[in-house]
mmCIF entry with sequence, helices, sheets and N, C-alpha, C, O atoms, coordinates in Angstrom:
data_MODEL
# 
_entry.id   MODEL 
# 
_entity.id                         1 
_entity.type                       polymer 
_entity.pdbx_number_of_molecules   1 
# 
_entity_poly.entity_id                      1 
_entity_poly.type                           'polypeptide(L)' 
_entity_poly.nstd_linkage                   no 
_entity_poly.nstd_monomer                   no 
_entity_poly.pdbx_seq_one_letter_code       MNTEDACKYAAEQAISEDESLKKGMEEKSNKFAEKGAEVYAKA 
_entity_poly.pdbx_seq_one_letter_code_can   MNTEDACKYAAEQAISEDESLKKGMEEKSNKFAEKGAEVYAKA 
_entity_poly.pdbx_strand_id                 A 
# 
loop_
_entity_poly_seq.entity_id 
_entity_poly_seq.num 
_entity_poly_seq.mon_id 
_entity_poly_seq.hetero 
1 1  MET n 
1 2  ASN n 
1 3  THR n 
1 4  GLU n 
1 5  ASP n 
1 6  ALA n 
1 7  CYS n 
1 8  LYS n 
1 9  TYR n 
1 10 ALA n 
1 11 ALA n 
1 12 GLU n 
1 13 GLN n 
1 14 ALA n 
1 15 ILE n 
1 16 SER n 
1 17 GLU n 
1 18 ASP n 
1 19 GLU n 
1 20 SER n 
1 21 LEU n 
1 22 LYS n 
1 23 LYS n 
1 24 GLY n 
1 25 MET n 
1 26 GLU n 
1 27 GLU n 
1 28 LYS n 
1 29 SER n 
1 30 ASN n 
1 31 LYS n 
1 32 PHE n 
1 33 ALA n 
1 34 GLU n 
1 35 LYS n 
1 36 GLY n 
1 37 ALA n 
1 38 GLU n 
1 39 VAL n 
1 40 TYR n 
1 41 ALA n 
1 42 LYS n 
1 43 ALA n 
# 
_struct_asym.id          A 
_struct_asym.entity_id   1 
# 
loop_
_struct_conf.conf_type_id 
_struct_conf.id 
_struct_conf.pdbx_PDB_helix_id 
_struct_conf.beg_label_comp_id 
_struct_conf.beg_label_asym_id 
_struct_conf.beg_label_seq_id 
_struct_conf.pdbx_beg_PDB_ins_code 
_struct_conf.end_label_comp_id 
_struct_conf.end_label_asym_id 
_struct_conf.end_label_seq_id 
_struct_conf.pdbx_end_PDB_ins_code 
_struct_conf.beg_auth_comp_id 
_struct_conf.beg_auth_asym_id 
_struct_conf.beg_auth_seq_id 
_struct_conf.end_auth_comp_id 
_struct_conf.end_auth_asym_id 
_struct_conf.end_auth_seq_id 
_struct_conf.pdbx_PDB_helix_class 
_struct_conf.details 
_struct_conf.pdbx_PDB_helix_length 
HELX_P HELX_P1 AA1 THR A 3  ? GLN A 13 ? THR A 3  GLN A 13 1 ? 11 
HELX_P HELX_P2 AA2 GLU A 17 ? GLU A 34 ? GLU A 17 GLU A 34 1 ? 18 
# 
_struct_conf_type.id          HELX_P 
_struct_conf_type.criteria    ? 
_struct_conf_type.reference   ? 
# 
loop_
_atom_site.group_PDB 
_atom_site.id 
_atom_site.type_symbol 
_atom_site.label_atom_id 
_atom_site.label_alt_id 
_atom_site.label_comp_id 
_atom_site.label_asym_id 
_atom_site.label_entity_id 
_atom_site.label_seq_id 
_atom_site.pdbx_PDB_ins_code 
_atom_site.Cartn_x 
_atom_site.Cartn_y 
_atom_site.Cartn_z 
_atom_site.occupancy 
_atom_site.B_iso_or_equiv 
_atom_site.pdbx_formal_charge 
_atom_site.auth_seq_id 
_atom_site.auth_comp_id 
_atom_site.auth_asym_id 
_atom_site.auth_atom_id 
_atom_site.pdbx_PDB_model_num 
ATOM 1   N N  . MET A 1 1  ? 103.573 62.618 72.878 1.00 0.00 ? 1  MET A N  1 
ATOM 2   C CA . MET A 1 1  ? 102.605 62.419 73.953 1.00 0.00 ? 1  MET A CA 1 
ATOM 3   C C  . MET A 1 1  ? 103.091 61.230 74.766 1.00 0.00 ? 1  MET A C  1 
ATOM 4   O O  . MET A 1 1  ? 103.354 60.161 74.216 1.00 0.00 ? 1  MET A O  1 
ATOM 5   N N  . ASN A 1 2  ? 103.210 61.415 76.068 1.00 0.00 ? 2  ASN A N  1 
ATOM 6   C CA . ASN A 1 2  ? 103.610 60.324 76.914 1.00 0.00 ? 2  ASN A CA 1 
ATOM 7   C C  . ASN A 1 2  ? 102.360 59.712 77.558 1.00 0.00 ? 2  ASN A C  1 
ATOM 8   O O  . ASN A 1 2  ? 101.248 60.203 77.357 1.00 0.00 ? 2  ASN A O  1 
ATOM 9   N N  . THR A 1 3  ? 102.549 58.651 78.322 1.00 0.00 ? 3  THR A N  1 
ATOM 10  C CA . THR A 1 3  ? 101.427 57.906 78.916 1.00 0.00 ? 3  THR A CA 1 
ATOM 11  C C  . THR A 1 3  ? 100.617 58.801 79.856 1.00 0.00 ? 3  THR A C  1 
ATOM 12  O O  . THR A 1 3  ? 99.386  58.754 79.856 1.00 0.00 ? 3  THR A O  1 
ATOM 13  N N  . GLU A 1 4  ? 101.305 59.609 80.651 1.00 0.00 ? 4  GLU A N  1 
ATOM 14  C CA . GLU A 1 4  ? 100.587 60.489 81.570 1.00 0.00 ? 4  GLU A CA 1 
ATOM 15  C C  . GLU A 1 4  ? 99.726  61.490 80.833 1.00 0.00 ? 4  GLU A C  1 
ATOM 16  O O  . GLU A 1 4  ? 98.590  61.750 81.232 1.00 0.00 ? 4  GLU A O  1 
ATOM 17  N N  . ASP A 1 5  ? 100.264 62.065 79.743 1.00 0.00 ? 5  ASP A N  1 
ATOM 18  C CA . ASP A 1 5  ? 99.512  62.997 78.948 1.00 0.00 ? 5  ASP A CA 1 
ATOM 19  C C  . ASP A 1 5  ? 98.297  62.321 78.306 1.00 0.00 ? 5  ASP A C  1 
ATOM 20  O O  . ASP A 1 5  ? 97.209  62.894 78.241 1.00 0.00 ? 5  ASP A O  1 
ATOM 21  N N  . ALA A 1 6  ? 98.511  61.089 77.835 1.00 0.00 ? 6  ALA A N  1 
ATOM 22  C CA . ALA A 1 6  ? 97.416  60.336 77.201 1.00 0.00 ? 6  ALA A CA 1 
ATOM 23  C C  . ALA A 1 6  ? 96.299  60.078 78.187 1.00 0.00 ? 6  ALA A C  1 
ATOM 24  O O  . ALA A 1 6  ? 95.123  60.213 77.849 1.00 0.00 ? 6  ALA A O  1 
ATOM 25  N N  . CYS A 1 7  ? 96.661  59.705 79.414 1.00 0.00 ? 7  CYS A N  1 
ATOM 26  C CA . CYS A 1 7  ? 95.658  59.453 80.455 1.00 0.00 ? 7  CYS A CA 1 
ATOM 27  C C  . CYS A 1 7  ? 94.874  60.731 80.766 1.00 0.00 ? 7  CYS A C  1 
ATOM 28  O O  . CYS A 1 7  ? 93.647  60.719 80.856 1.00 0.00 ? 7  CYS A O  1 
ATOM 29  N N  . LYS A 1 8  ? 95.605  61.820 80.926 1.00 0.00 ? 8  LYS A N  1 
ATOM 30  C CA . LYS A 1 8  ? 94.974  63.101 81.267 1.00 0.00 ? 8  LYS A CA 1 
ATOM 31  C C  . LYS A 1 8  ? 94.048  63.559 80.127 1.00 0.00 ? 8  LYS A C  1 
ATOM 32  O O  . LYS A 1 8  ? 92.922  63.993 80.372 1.00 0.00 ? 8  LYS A O  1 
ATOM 33  N N  . TYR A 1 9  ? 94.535  63.456 78.877 1.00 0.00 ? 9  TYR A N  1 
ATOM 34  C CA . TYR A 1 9  ? 93.750  63.831 77.735 1.00 0.00 ? 9  TYR A CA 1 
ATOM 35  C C  . TYR A 1 9  ? 92.470  62.973 77.645 1.00 0.00 ? 9  TYR A C  1 
ATOM 36  O O  . TYR A 1 9  ? 91.381  63.493 77.402 1.00 0.00 ? 9  TYR A O  1 
ATOM 37  N N  . ALA A 1 10 ? 92.622  61.659 77.844 1.00 0.00 ? 10 ALA A N  1 
ATOM 38  C CA . ALA A 1 10 ? 91.488  60.752 77.783 1.00 0.00 ? 10 ALA A CA 1 
ATOM 39  C C  . ALA A 1 10 ? 90.440  61.139 78.827 1.00 0.00 ? 10 ALA A C  1 
ATOM 40  O O  . ALA A 1 10 ? 89.246  61.152 78.529 1.00 0.00 ? 10 ALA A O  1 
ATOM 41  N N  . ALA A 1 11 ? 90.875  61.450 80.033 1.00 0.00 ? 11 ALA A N  1 
ATOM 42  C CA . ALA A 1 11 ? 89.940  61.848 81.079 1.00 0.00 ? 11 ALA A CA 1 
ATOM 43  C C  . ALA A 1 11 ? 89.232  63.150 80.718 1.00 0.00 ? 11 ALA A C  1 
ATOM 44  O O  . ALA A 1 11 ? 88.027  63.280 80.931 1.00 0.00 ? 11 ALA A O  1 
ATOM 45  N N  . GLU A 1 12 ? 89.963  64.103 80.180 1.00 0.00 ? 12 GLU A N  1 
ATOM 46  C CA . GLU A 1 12 ? 89.381  65.395 79.799 1.00 0.00 ? 12 GLU A CA 1 
ATOM 47  C C  . GLU A 1 12 ? 88.363  65.263 78.683 1.00 0.00 ? 12 GLU A C  1 
ATOM 48  O O  . GLU A 1 12 ? 87.356  65.971 78.658 1.00 0.00 ? 12 GLU A O  1 
ATOM 49  N N  . GLN A 1 13 ? 88.634  64.346 77.755 1.00 0.00 ? 13 GLN A N  1 
ATOM 50  C CA . GLN A 1 13 ? 87.769  64.170 76.582 1.00 0.00 ? 13 GLN A CA 1 
ATOM 51  C C  . GLN A 1 13 ? 86.696  63.094 76.774 1.00 0.00 ? 13 GLN A C  1 
ATOM 52  O O  . GLN A 1 13 ? 85.861  62.866 75.899 1.00 0.00 ? 13 GLN A O  1 
ATOM 53  N N  . ALA A 1 14 ? 86.739  62.435 77.946 1.00 0.00 ? 14 ALA A N  1 
ATOM 54  C CA . ALA A 1 14 ? 85.804  61.345 78.267 1.00 0.00 ? 14 ALA A CA 1 
ATOM 55  C C  . ALA A 1 14 ? 85.893  60.237 77.210 1.00 0.00 ? 14 ALA A C  1 
ATOM 56  O O  . ALA A 1 14 ? 84.877  59.739 76.725 1.00 0.00 ? 14 ALA A O  1 
ATOM 57  N N  . ILE A 1 15 ? 87.137  59.863 76.864 1.00 0.00 ? 15 ILE A N  1 
ATOM 58  C CA . ILE A 1 15 ? 87.383  58.756 75.946 1.00 0.00 ? 15 ILE A CA 1 
ATOM 59  C C  . ILE A 1 15 ? 88.361  57.792 76.574 1.00 0.00 ? 15 ILE A C  1 
ATOM 60  O O  . ILE A 1 15 ? 88.993  58.115 77.580 1.00 0.00 ? 15 ILE A O  1 
ATOM 61  N N  . SER A 1 16 ? 88.495  56.601 75.990 1.00 0.00 ? 16 SER A N  1 
ATOM 62  C CA . SER A 1 16 ? 89.431  55.632 76.566 1.00 0.00 ? 16 SER A CA 1 
ATOM 63  C C  . SER A 1 16 ? 90.875  56.042 76.264 1.00 0.00 ? 16 SER A C  1 
ATOM 64  O O  . SER A 1 16 ? 91.138  56.866 75.388 1.00 0.00 ? 16 SER A O  1 
ATOM 65  N N  . GLU A 1 17 ? 91.802  55.439 77.017 1.00 0.00 ? 17 GLU A N  1 
ATOM 66  C CA . GLU A 1 17 ? 93.200  55.731 76.801 1.00 0.00 ? 17 GLU A CA 1 
ATOM 67  C C  . GLU A 1 17 ? 93.663  55.282 75.407 1.00 0.00 ? 17 GLU A C  1 
ATOM 68  O O  . GLU A 1 17 ? 94.475  55.948 74.763 1.00 0.00 ? 17 GLU A O  1 
ATOM 69  N N  . ASP A 1 18 ? 93.132  54.152 74.962 1.00 0.00 ? 18 ASP A N  1 
ATOM 70  C CA . ASP A 1 18 ? 93.461  53.658 73.620 1.00 0.00 ? 18 ASP A CA 1 
ATOM 71  C C  . ASP A 1 18 ? 93.010  54.655 72.538 1.00 0.00 ? 18 ASP A C  1 
ATOM 72  O O  . ASP A 1 18 ? 93.740  54.932 71.587 1.00 0.00 ? 18 ASP A O  1 
ATOM 73  N N  . GLU A 1 19 ? 91.801  55.179 72.707 1.00 0.00 ? 19 GLU A N  1 
ATOM 74  C CA . GLU A 1 19 ? 91.304  56.182 71.755 1.00 0.00 ? 19 GLU A CA 1 
ATOM 75  C C  . GLU A 1 19 ? 92.168  57.430 71.787 1.00 0.00 ? 19 GLU A C  1 
ATOM 76  O O  . GLU A 1 19 ? 92.454  58.033 70.752 1.00 0.00 ? 19 GLU A O  1 
ATOM 77  N N  . SER A 1 20 ? 92.580  57.808 72.991 1.00 0.00 ? 20 SER A N  1 
ATOM 78  C CA . SER A 1 20 ? 93.424  58.996 73.166 1.00 0.00 ? 20 SER A CA 1 
ATOM 79  C C  . SER A 1 20 ? 94.749  58.803 72.425 1.00 0.00 ? 20 SER A C  1 
ATOM 80  O O  . SER A 1 20 ? 95.203  59.703 71.719 1.00 0.00 ? 20 SER A O  1 
ATOM 81  N N  . LEU A 1 21 ? 95.364  57.639 72.583 1.00 0.00 ? 21 LEU A N  1 
ATOM 82  C CA . LEU A 1 21 ? 96.632  57.356 71.900 1.00 0.00 ? 21 LEU A CA 1 
ATOM 83  C C  . LEU A 1 21 ? 96.445  57.350 70.379 1.00 0.00 ? 21 LEU A C  1 
ATOM 84  O O  . LEU A 1 21 ? 97.275  57.887 69.646 1.00 0.00 ? 21 LEU A O  1 
ATOM 85  N N  . LYS A 1 22 ? 95.371  56.750 69.919 1.00 0.00 ? 22 LYS A N  1 
ATOM 86  C CA . LYS A 1 22 ? 95.098  56.691 68.478 1.00 0.00 ? 22 LYS A CA 1 
ATOM 87  C C  . LYS A 1 22 ? 94.925  58.098 67.904 1.00 0.00 ? 22 LYS A C  1 
ATOM 88  O O  . LYS A 1 22 ? 95.455  58.421 66.841 1.00 0.00 ? 22 LYS A O  1 
ATOM 89  N N  . LYS A 1 23 ? 94.172  58.924 68.630 1.00 0.00 ? 23 LYS A N  1 
ATOM 90  C CA . LYS A 1 23 ? 93.940  60.301 68.174 1.00 0.00 ? 23 LYS A CA 1 
ATOM 91  C C  . LYS A 1 23 ? 95.254  61.086 68.154 1.00 0.00 ? 23 LYS A C  1 
ATOM 92  O O  . LYS A 1 23 ? 95.511  61.858 67.231 1.00 0.00 ? 23 LYS A O  1 
ATOM 93  N N  . GLY A 1 24 ? 96.076  60.882 69.176 1.00 0.00 ? 24 GLY A N  1 
ATOM 94  C CA . GLY A 1 24 ? 97.387  61.560 69.232 1.00 0.00 ? 24 GLY A CA 1 
ATOM 95  C C  . GLY A 1 24 ? 98.290  61.137 68.078 1.00 0.00 ? 24 GLY A C  1 
ATOM 96  O O  . GLY A 1 24 ? 98.985  61.971 67.498 1.00 0.00 ? 24 GLY A O  1 
ATOM 97  N N  . MET A 1 25 ? 98.285  59.850 67.742 1.00 0.00 ? 25 MET A N  1 
ATOM 98  C CA . MET A 1 25 ? 99.106  59.384 66.641 1.00 0.00 ? 25 MET A CA 1 
ATOM 99  C C  . MET A 1 25 ? 98.596  59.947 65.296 1.00 0.00 ? 25 MET A C  1 
ATOM 100 O O  . MET A 1 25 ? 99.387  60.267 64.408 1.00 0.00 ? 25 MET A O  1 
ATOM 101 N N  . GLU A 1 26 ? 97.296  60.057 65.168 1.00 0.00 ? 26 GLU A N  1 
ATOM 102 C CA . GLU A 1 26 ? 96.736  60.621 63.927 1.00 0.00 ? 26 GLU A CA 1 
ATOM 103 C C  . GLU A 1 26 ? 97.172  62.068 63.773 1.00 0.00 ? 26 GLU A C  1 
ATOM 104 O O  . GLU A 1 26 ? 97.499  62.500 62.668 1.00 0.00 ? 26 GLU A O  1 
ATOM 105 N N  . GLU A 1 27 ? 97.181  62.827 64.870 1.00 0.00 ? 27 GLU A N  1 
ATOM 106 C CA . GLU A 1 27 ? 97.606  64.237 64.832 1.00 0.00 ? 27 GLU A CA 1 
ATOM 107 C C  . GLU A 1 27 ? 99.084  64.330 64.448 1.00 0.00 ? 27 GLU A C  1 
ATOM 108 O O  . GLU A 1 27 ? 99.468  65.148 63.612 1.00 0.00 ? 27 GLU A O  1 
ATOM 109 N N  . LYS A 1 28 ? 99.916  63.469 65.078 1.00 0.00 ? 28 LYS A N  1 
ATOM 110 C CA . LYS A 1 28 ? 101.350 63.463 64.743 1.00 0.00 ? 28 LYS A CA 1 
ATOM 111 C C  . LYS A 1 28 ? 101.583 63.088 63.286 1.00 0.00 ? 28 LYS A C  1 
ATOM 112 O O  . LYS A 1 28 ? 102.446 63.661 62.621 1.00 0.00 ? 28 LYS A O  1 
ATOM 113 N N  . SER A 1 29 ? 100.805 62.116 62.789 1.00 0.00 ? 29 SER A N  1 
ATOM 114 C CA . SER A 1 29 ? 100.907 61.697 61.398 1.00 0.00 ? 29 SER A CA 1 
ATOM 115 C C  . SER A 1 29 ? 100.576 62.857 60.451 1.00 0.00 ? 29 SER A C  1 
ATOM 116 O O  . SER A 1 29 ? 101.266 63.086 59.458 1.00 0.00 ? 29 SER A O  1 
ATOM 117 N N  . ASN A 1 30 ? 99.516  63.572 60.782 1.00 0.00 ? 30 ASN A N  1 
ATOM 118 C CA . ASN A 1 30 ? 99.118  64.718 59.942 1.00 0.00 ? 30 ASN A CA 1 
ATOM 119 C C  . ASN A 1 30 ? 100.200 65.798 59.929 1.00 0.00 ? 30 ASN A C  1 
ATOM 120 O O  . ASN A 1 30 ? 100.483 66.364 58.873 1.00 0.00 ? 30 ASN A O  1 
ATOM 121 N N  . LYS A 1 31 ? 100.808 66.095 61.076 1.00 0.00 ? 31 LYS A N  1 
ATOM 122 C CA . LYS A 1 31 ? 101.870 67.095 61.160 1.00 0.00 ? 31 LYS A CA 1 
ATOM 123 C C  . LYS A 1 31 ? 103.080 66.644 60.353 1.00 0.00 ? 31 LYS A C  1 
ATOM 124 O O  . LYS A 1 31 ? 103.721 67.448 59.676 1.00 0.00 ? 31 LYS A O  1 
ATOM 125 N N  . PHE A 1 32 ? 103.386 65.353 60.430 1.00 0.00 ? 32 PHE A N  1 
ATOM 126 C CA . PHE A 1 32 ? 104.519 64.798 59.667 1.00 0.00 ? 32 PHE A CA 1 
ATOM 127 C C  . PHE A 1 32 ? 104.286 64.949 58.159 1.00 0.00 ? 32 PHE A C  1 
ATOM 128 O O  . PHE A 1 32 ? 105.191 65.324 57.415 1.00 0.00 ? 32 PHE A O  1 
ATOM 129 N N  . ALA A 1 33 ? 103.065 64.652 57.726 1.00 0.00 ? 33 ALA A N  1 
ATOM 130 C CA . ALA A 1 33 ? 102.728 64.786 56.291 1.00 0.00 ? 33 ALA A CA 1 
ATOM 131 C C  . ALA A 1 33 ? 102.768 66.236 55.855 1.00 0.00 ? 33 ALA A C  1 
ATOM 132 O O  . ALA A 1 33 ? 103.213 66.533 54.746 1.00 0.00 ? 33 ALA A O  1 
ATOM 133 N N  . GLU A 1 34 ? 102.305 67.159 56.717 1.00 0.00 ? 34 GLU A N  1 
ATOM 134 C CA . GLU A 1 34 ? 102.310 68.586 56.379 1.00 0.00 ? 34 GLU A CA 1 
ATOM 135 C C  . GLU A 1 34 ? 103.744 69.115 56.169 1.00 0.00 ? 34 GLU A C  1 
ATOM 136 O O  . GLU A 1 34 ? 103.978 70.030 55.379 1.00 0.00 ? 34 GLU A O  1 
ATOM 137 N N  . LYS A 1 35 ? 104.686 68.510 56.898 1.00 0.00 ? 35 LYS A N  1 
ATOM 138 C CA . LYS A 1 35 ? 106.087 68.966 56.812 1.00 0.00 ? 35 LYS A CA 1 
ATOM 139 C C  . LYS A 1 35 ? 106.859 68.282 55.704 1.00 0.00 ? 35 LYS A C  1 
ATOM 140 O O  . LYS A 1 35 ? 108.076 68.443 55.605 1.00 0.00 ? 35 LYS A O  1 
ATOM 141 N N  . GLY A 1 36 ? 106.165 67.514 54.862 1.00 0.00 ? 36 GLY A N  1 
ATOM 142 C CA . GLY A 1 36 ? 106.785 66.883 53.732 1.00 0.00 ? 36 GLY A CA 1 
ATOM 143 C C  . GLY A 1 36 ? 107.017 65.402 53.862 1.00 0.00 ? 36 GLY A C  1 
ATOM 144 O O  . GLY A 1 36 ? 107.491 64.779 52.912 1.00 0.00 ? 36 GLY A O  1 
ATOM 145 N N  . ALA A 1 37 ? 106.710 64.817 54.979 1.00 0.00 ? 37 ALA A N  1 
ATOM 146 C CA . ALA A 1 37 ? 106.818 63.372 55.211 1.00 0.00 ? 37 ALA A CA 1 
ATOM 147 C C  . ALA A 1 37 ? 108.215 62.834 54.927 1.00 0.00 ? 37 ALA A C  1 
ATOM 148 O O  . ALA A 1 37 ? 108.369 61.746 54.372 1.00 0.00 ? 37 ALA A O  1 
ATOM 149 N N  . GLU A 1 38 ? 109.218 63.592 55.304 1.00 0.00 ? 38 GLU A N  1 
ATOM 150 C CA . GLU A 1 38 ? 110.608 63.154 55.140 1.00 0.00 ? 38 GLU A CA 1 
ATOM 151 C C  . GLU A 1 38 ? 111.199 62.838 56.504 1.00 0.00 ? 38 GLU A C  1 
ATOM 152 O O  . GLU A 1 38 ? 111.008 63.576 57.470 1.00 0.00 ? 38 GLU A O  1 
ATOM 153 N N  . VAL A 1 39 ? 111.932 61.710 56.562 1.00 0.00 ? 39 VAL A N  1 
ATOM 154 C CA . VAL A 1 39 ? 112.508 61.295 57.827 1.00 0.00 ? 39 VAL A CA 1 
ATOM 155 C C  . VAL A 1 39 ? 113.630 62.251 58.242 1.00 0.00 ? 39 VAL A C  1 
ATOM 156 O O  . VAL A 1 39 ? 113.764 62.580 59.421 1.00 0.00 ? 39 VAL A O  1 
ATOM 157 N N  . TYR A 1 40 ? 114.420 62.689 57.287 1.00 0.00 ? 40 TYR A N  1 
ATOM 158 C CA . TYR A 1 40 ? 115.519 63.560 57.579 1.00 0.00 ? 40 TYR A CA 1 
ATOM 159 C C  . TYR A 1 40 ? 115.180 64.961 57.072 1.00 0.00 ? 40 TYR A C  1 
ATOM 160 O O  . TYR A 1 40 ? 114.930 65.147 55.882 1.00 0.00 ? 40 TYR A O  1 
ATOM 161 N N  . ALA A 1 41 ? 115.172 65.939 57.966 1.00 0.00 ? 41 ALA A N  1 
ATOM 162 C CA . ALA A 1 41 ? 114.881 67.318 57.599 1.00 0.00 ? 41 ALA A CA 1 
ATOM 163 C C  . ALA A 1 41 ? 116.087 67.946 56.932 1.00 0.00 ? 41 ALA A C  1 
ATOM 164 O O  . ALA A 1 41 ? 117.228 67.656 57.293 1.00 0.00 ? 41 ALA A O  1 
ATOM 165 N N  . LYS A 1 42 ? 115.837 68.795 55.971 1.00 0.00 ? 42 LYS A N  1 
ATOM 166 C CA . LYS A 1 42 ? 116.941 69.510 55.291 1.00 0.00 ? 42 LYS A CA 1 
ATOM 167 C C  . LYS A 1 42 ? 117.456 70.590 56.209 1.00 0.00 ? 42 LYS A C  1 
ATOM 168 O O  . LYS A 1 42 ? 116.680 71.298 56.850 1.00 0.00 ? 42 LYS A O  1 
ATOM 169 N N  . ALA A 1 43 ? 118.762 70.713 56.272 1.00 0.00 ? 43 ALA A N  1 
ATOM 170 C CA . ALA A 1 43 ? 119.388 71.677 57.175 1.00 0.00 ? 43 ALA A CA 1 
ATOM 171 C C  . ALA A 1 43 ? 119.349 73.097 56.592 1.00 0.00 ? 43 ALA A C  1 
ATOM 172 O O  . ALA A 1 43 ? 119.833 74.037 57.222 1.00 0.00 ? 43 ALA A O  1 
# 
């Protein structure tokens, strides 16, 4: 998520940009954990 996306998402959800970034990072964290939480993916 880039800054422009965060601003747009915040406006759509009627939340602050900081809240938008926090929510986005939580989503990315969950996806990372679901994939095994490994920095290097197995080929």
